[in-house]
Backbone bond lengths (Angstrom), bond angles and torsions (degrees), N, CA, C in turn:
res aa  C-N    CA-C-N  psi(-1)  N-CA   C-N-CA  omega(-1)  CA-C   N-CA-C  phi
1 M - - - 1.444 - - 1.514 106.88 -
2 S 1.325 115.85 114.69 1.478 118.43 179.51 1.518 109.34 -106.16
3 G 1.312 115.47 160.01 1.427 120.84 179.13 1.504 110.90 146.06
4 V 1.314 115.04 -167.99 1.463 121.44 -178.93 1.517 108.13 -129.42
5 W 1.346 115.41 129.50 1.447 119.85 175.28 1.522 108.47 -83.09
6 V 1.315 117.27 128.08 1.480 122.44 -176.81 1.524 108.53 -120.61
7 F 1.318 116.06 133.03 1.455 123.39 176.49 1.523 109.21 -87.25
8 K 1.319 115.70 117.13 1.477 121.74 179.49 1.513 110.66 -88.12
9 N 1.308 117.67 160.20 1.491 123.57 -178.01 1.537 113.17 -61.79
10 N 1.331 117.00 -26.05 1.445 120.27 -178.19 1.532 112.61 -85.08
11 G 1.356 116.84 7.05 1.454 121.56 177.35 1.494 116.00 88.33
12 V 1.319 117.12 10.35 1.454 122.14 -178.88 1.515 109.66 -103.45
13 F 1.303 116.36 137.71 1.459 122.55 172.60 1.499 107.92 -92.15
14 M 1.327 116.86 135.89 1.461 121.01 179.59 1.528 108.84 -131.84
15 L 1.331 115.98 139.59 1.442 120.67 176.43 1.521 109.34 -89.14
16 E 1.299 116.20 118.81 1.451 119.88 176.69 1.527 107.61 -101.77
17 N 1.352 115.74 123.80 1.445 122.50 -172.88 1.514 112.22 -112.03
18 P 1.300 118.99 91.44 1.456 118.76 178.26 1.523 112.90 -81.18
19 G 1.343 117.52 -5.06 1.493 122.99 -175.64 1.518 112.42 -84.38
20 A 1.312 113.27 -154.60 1.472 123.00 -173.85 1.521 111.58 -61.92
21 E 1.319 118.10 -32.91 1.471 119.37 -178.03 1.515 111.48 -67.39
22 E 1.305 117.99 -26.67 1.472 120.85 179.64 1.522 110.79 -62.14
23 G 1.338 116.37 -40.76 1.449 120.97 178.36 1.515 111.23 -59.54
24 R 1.334 115.46 -41.19 1.464 119.31 179.81 1.532 109.29 -67.92
25 Q 1.307 117.51 -43.41 1.450 120.57 178.95 1.537 110.58 -65.01
26 G 1.301 115.61 -36.51 1.470 119.56 -179.85 1.522 112.40 -62.50
27 S 1.331 117.11 -37.41 1.451 120.05 179.09 1.514 111.66 -67.27
28 V 1.344 116.73 -34.87 1.452 120.19 177.66 1.516 109.16 -69.02
29 S 1.312 118.45 -46.42 1.462 120.79 -178.31 1.536 111.08 -67.23
30 S 1.333 118.33 -34.12 1.458 119.08 179.08 1.509 110.79 -68.49
31 R 1.352 117.84 -31.47 1.469 120.62 176.92 1.532 109.10 -68.07
32 R 1.296 116.86 -40.09 1.458 120.43 -176.93 1.524 111.47 -75.19
33 N 1.313 118.49 -21.42 1.444 122.04 -176.85 1.532 113.33 -94.80
34 K 1.316 116.90 1.75 1.434 122.01 179.40 1.525 111.22 -114.24
35 V 1.323 116.90 151.19 1.433 121.74 177.78 1.526 108.30 -141.75
36 L 1.333 116.05 140.06 1.465 120.98 174.95 1.497 107.63 -88.48
37 V 1.352 115.76 126.50 1.453 121.58 -176.14 1.544 109.46 -115.50
38 H 1.310 116.17 133.03 1.475 121.62 174.27 1.536 104.95 -85.22
39 L 1.321 116.01 112.77 1.470 120.82 -171.33 1.538 113.44 -64.47
40 P 1.354 120.02 -45.88 1.472 117.92 -178.47 1.543 113.95 -57.83
41 S 1.335 118.06 -33.88 1.459 119.86 -178.67 1.546 111.12 -100.49
42 G 1.332 117.94 -18.26 1.445 122.00 -177.64 1.506 113.79 74.79
43 K 1.356 118.13 9.90 1.432 121.98 -177.04 1.523 113.59 -95.30
44 A 1.330 115.52 143.87 1.448 121.04 176.83 1.535 109.24 -76.57
45 I 1.324 115.69 144.61 1.449 120.44 176.18 1.539 107.21 -82.45
46 T 1.304 115.81 118.89 1.482 120.25 -176.65 1.496 113.89 -114.94
47 S 1.342 117.60 -2.60 1.462 120.60 178.86 1.525 109.19 -159.23
48 Y 1.328 115.10 162.93 1.446 120.54 176.73 1.535 111.11 -69.44
49 S 1.305 119.20 -32.37 1.448 119.85 179.03 1.540 110.34 -64.82
50 C 1.321 117.28 -39.57 1.471 120.76 175.40 1.544 110.75 -64.16
51 L 1.321 116.05 -46.14 1.469 121.64 179.78 1.539 109.93 -63.37
52 E 1.331 118.18 -43.50 1.461 120.59 -177.99 1.526 111.05 -62.97
53 Q 1.307 118.03 -39.20 1.466 121.54 179.51 1.540 110.23 -61.58
54 I 1.301 117.48 -42.73 1.469 120.59 179.85 1.517 110.40 -70.22
55 L 1.339 117.88 -43.36 1.451 120.83 -178.50 1.548 110.78 -63.67
56 R 1.320 116.88 -39.61 1.464 120.01 177.33 1.539 111.22 -60.96
57 G 1.302 116.88 -38.56 1.450 121.69 176.22 1.526 112.82 -65.15
58 L 1.299 117.08 -22.19 1.464 122.51 178.83 1.550 112.66 -94.46
59 G 1.343 115.98 3.34 1.455 119.61 177.44 1.536 114.22 98.20
60 W 1.304 118.25 3.34 1.476 120.10 179.10 1.540 108.09 -84.75
61 E 1.333 115.11 145.62 1.449 122.57 178.98 1.520 110.08 -123.85
62 R 1.337 115.96 150.58 1.474 118.86 175.81 1.516 109.49 -64.81
63 Y 1.298 116.22 139.19 1.473 122.72 178.46 1.520 106.74 -113.48
64 Y 1.321 116.11 120.79 1.464 121.09 -174.96 1.496 114.26 -103.44
65 G 1.300 119.64 9.43 1.475 122.64 179.40 1.494 109.72 -92.46
66 G 1.307 113.08 171.85 1.467 118.33 172.35 1.523 113.34 78.27
67 D 1.314 115.95 -134.28 1.476 123.56 -171.31 1.526 110.91 -79.88
68 S 1.344 115.76 124.56 1.462 120.11 -179.89 1.546 112.25 -75.99
69 D 1.343 116.55 -9.59 1.468 119.89 178.17 1.508 112.12 -85.77
70 L 1.343 117.71 1.13 1.458 121.28 -176.21 1.518 110.59 -119.47
71 F 1.310 114.04 147.32 1.452 123.10 172.99 1.516 105.27 -101.14
72 Q 1.364 117.25 112.27 1.486 118.77 -169.86 1.526 112.10 -124.18
73 F 1.338 113.09 151.53 1.477 121.66 176.67 1.514 109.25 -133.32
74 H 1.328 116.52 145.28 1.444 120.56 173.79 1.523 110.21 -136.48
75 K 1.298 115.62 161.84 1.461 122.75 179.63 1.529 106.69 -117.68
76 R 1.319 116.46 129.56 1.466 120.08 -179.39 1.498 111.64 -62.82
77 S 1.316 117.52 -30.09 1.454 121.13 -175.65 1.536 113.69 -83.43
78 S 1.326 117.93 2.47 1.447 121.35 -178.84 1.504 111.36 -147.79
79 I 1.314 116.59 174.67 1.458 121.26 176.30 1.522 111.44 -96.38
80 D 1.316 116.51 3.56 1.479 120.83 -177.79 1.503 112.24 -67.77
81 L 1.340 113.79 146.00 1.452 122.22 175.85 1.519 108.03 -136.79
82 I 1.310 117.01 129.61 1.463 120.23 174.91 1.538 106.52 -102.57
83 S 1.313 116.69 121.95 1.438 122.59 -179.89 1.525 109.14 -117.09
84 L 1.328 115.85 123.67 1.445 122.22 -177.42 1.523 110.70 -125.98
85 P 1.311 118.60 150.73 1.458 118.96 176.52 1.507 110.36 -65.26
86 W 1.331 117.43 143.29 1.457 121.58 -176.93 1.544 110.44 -58.69
87 D 1.315 117.22 -35.78 1.449 123.30 -176.96 1.541 108.74 -88.79
88 F 1.328 117.30 117.44 1.476 121.30 -175.46 1.526 111.12 -62.84
89 S 1.321 118.49 -25.96 1.455 119.91 178.68 1.530 113.06 -67.23
90 K 1.338 116.74 -14.85 1.459 122.45 175.94 1.519 112.40 -97.06
91 F 1.301 117.71 4.93 1.460 125.28 178.24 1.546 107.94 -69.53
92 S 1.349 117.51 109.31 1.451 120.55 -172.54 1.540 112.42 -111.20
93 S 1.287 117.09 177.86 1.459 122.69 179.22 1.524 111.38 -60.82
94 V 1.315 118.78 -30.96 1.466 122.33 177.30 1.528 109.16 -60.73
95 H 1.304 116.65 -44.55 1.501 121.16 179.56 1.542 109.93 -67.89
96 M 1.320 115.24 -37.37 1.466 119.43 -179.94 1.527 111.35 -63.97
97 Y 1.356 115.25 -45.75 1.459 118.49 178.65 1.512 113.67 -65.84
98 D 1.341 116.21 -29.53 1.485 119.67 175.40 1.525 109.61 -64.47
99 I 1.305 116.50 -41.18 1.479 119.99 177.70 1.516 111.57 -65.78
100 V 1.337 116.56 -42.05 1.464 121.74 179.60 1.523 109.86 -61.81
101 I 1.327 119.27 -45.93 1.460 122.91 -179.14 1.533 111.07 -59.98
102 K 1.310 116.18 -38.54 1.465 120.57 -175.76 1.507 113.01 -87.55
103 N 1.330 118.03 -7.26 1.465 123.62 177.74 1.518 110.30 -137.94
104 P 1.327 117.44 64.20 1.472 120.09 -177.50 1.531 111.23 -59.49
105 H 1.306 114.96 145.03 1.484 122.22 177.05 1.527 113.37 71.62
106 V 1.362 118.40 6.32 1.469 120.99 -179.57 1.536 110.03 -115.15
107 F 1.316 116.02 -36.97 1.440 121.31 -178.55 1.520 110.85 -125.13
108 H 1.316 115.27 157.43 1.469 121.99 177.74 1.555 108.88 -147.68
109 V 1.289 117.50 143.41 1.459 121.41 175.58 1.528 108.07 -99.25
110 R 1.306 115.30 126.66 1.472 120.22 -179.17 1.519 110.35 -127.48
111 D 1.333 114.95 157.92 1.442 120.95 172.56 1.516 108.23 -74.58
112 M 1.314 115.63 145.60 1.464 119.53 -179.51 1.508 109.74 -79.01
């Protein structure tokens, strides 16, 4: 664990990590600070069941082939495939932007 321990005014020591670990921590915090929003309703996507309902309405279907560790959707009218981690807690901004790209004007990624 690399970094510098800094004494704060409130009596707490904190490790500041400007090295490689900061990048890893940054990706976790960026995932937590982003939310996928369904623009027509203005509601944040908080579960895969909510997301699946919206995607089905847009013509996406569950895809059961391939990797069993992924939650996937495809559209018959295109070659696009949306692949998401099975565990919603691992749903990151990368996955959110993939959904936005494939469904323009329907979803948006916002800061929390």
